[in-house]
Residue, then its C-alpha position, 0 to 999 in steps of 0.5 A: m499499500e505505501n507506493m501507491k501513487v496518490r493522485i488529484g484531479y479537478g472536476l467541473g460539475v454539472r452546473t458550471t459555466l466554463n463554457d466558451t474561450g474560459f474553459l481554455d484558460v482554466v486548463d491551461t492553469l490546472e495543466r500549469l499547476r500539474f494537477d493529474s487530470l480534468w473531469l467532465s460532467e455531463r448534463i444535457g439540459g445543463d451549463a457544463p460543456d459535452p465532456l467529449v468535446a470539451m475533454s478533446m479541447a483540453a487534451a489539445r492544450t496540453t501535453r501531460l494533464k489526462v482528461g475523464m468524464s464524471v460520468m459519461v451517459l452510456p446507455g442512449r450512445n451508439p457504442i461503436v461510435l463512441a468506441k472509435e471516438l474515445a480511441t481518437l482521442d486516446r491516441m492523439s492525446n497519447g494515452r491520456l484518456l480516463p473514462a468514466f460512465g453511467l446509467g444516466v441520472a434519475d430524471v425525467h428530463e435527462q431520460q427524455a434526451f437518451g430516449v432509453e426507457r429507466t428499467k432498460r438502462a442498467k441492461m443495455f449499459n452492460e452490453a454496451l460496455a462490453v461492445l467498447r471494450s471488444c472495439w478497443m480490443d478485438d480486431e473484429v467485433t460479434f457481439h449478440g445481446e438484447f440491444y446490439n448484435y454485430d458480426n465480424l465488425r471492423v473498429n479501428p484505431k485502437p486505443k492507444q492505452q491496451p486498453p483504456d481503464v474503464w472506471l465506474g461509480g456508485i455506492a448502492e449494493s447493485e452498483l457495487k457488484r456492477v463494478g467488481r463484474l465491469a469495472d476496472g476502477w471504482l470512483p463514488s461520490f459523496v461517501t465517507p471513507q467507512d462508506a469507500e472502504a467497505g465499497w471497495k471491500t463488497i468490489s474486490t469480492v465480486a470481481s473475484e467471483h468473477d475471476r478478475e482483479i481489480e488493481d489497488e491503484h483503481f481505488g478513488v473517490l470524487i470529493p465535492y467541497v466548498i470554501g465557505d459554509a455548505p448552502p443548507q439546500l445541499l445539506t438538506g437534498l443529502k441528508a434525504r439521500r443519506p439518512d443514516l448518517e447523523d452529520v451529512s457535513v461530512l460528505v462535503p469537506q468545508g474549507w482546504k484544511q478540512l478537504q485536504h484532512a478528508i483526502q489523507q482520511f480516505i488515503d488512509v483506508g487505500a484510495s489514491k486517485f482523486v477528483v475534486i469538485p467546487l460546489a460554489e463555483p468561482s465566478s470568473v476566470p481571474e477567480w478560477n485561477s487563484h481558487l486552482e493556484e490556492a488549491a494546489t498550495y494544500l493538496l498536491p503536497l499530498e501527491n507522491 
């Protein structure tokens, strides 16, 4: 455990307004300060930019910053076209893609946008992920499922990473089992160190039941934080989501010191990959830049 590489990346949430030229200024700052990665959220009805386009812009602008999605909705996308898009991005960025997928948020508007019935999402997700991997690894794709059927389909180019590691989130029992069966890494959000430790045990058990092994390095956490006080409506929402927790404010560190402490607690239970997301986003590019400068002084010393 001692020599696990601790890495810290930045996420832009679903409400980010960095969807014009200011986005690239912030990307430049992340690269200059040597943060590990940038993660883009997806919400069709929100201001956040499309993750695939934004990752491509960021990768073109940088030489070392990795790019990932937190998370990209898989059901409702053509997995063959997506496999080619992501393989292209991985090659052109010299292997800096960090793919992370989800089923999509339980929201009527978003489900309508992706055109997938709620009851079919999980099964479609499982099939689409298998198709994606086959596109990346196999000379020809042959797959027969309920939603996708292919015979001897060639999909090129192959990604530079062979293959890219796929990250999944989620903390519910069904989600943990899916990670164990299908994923290469786990990136849950709004969790305590205890949740993370217990979840990782479940995932490892399920993985070994399926003759799989998920590397210790691939245990991450996405941590939303605020610099001032957490907004009351956020805490109310979290209370509804996590009635089992006496104090839900532990899920959202307040201030740099608390965030630093939270990351250290997760490192102590074996996590090594972190994505931090400011819940109250800086309101301008200059504010973003000074925010990231501060973040770097508190957070980057935790890397090794």
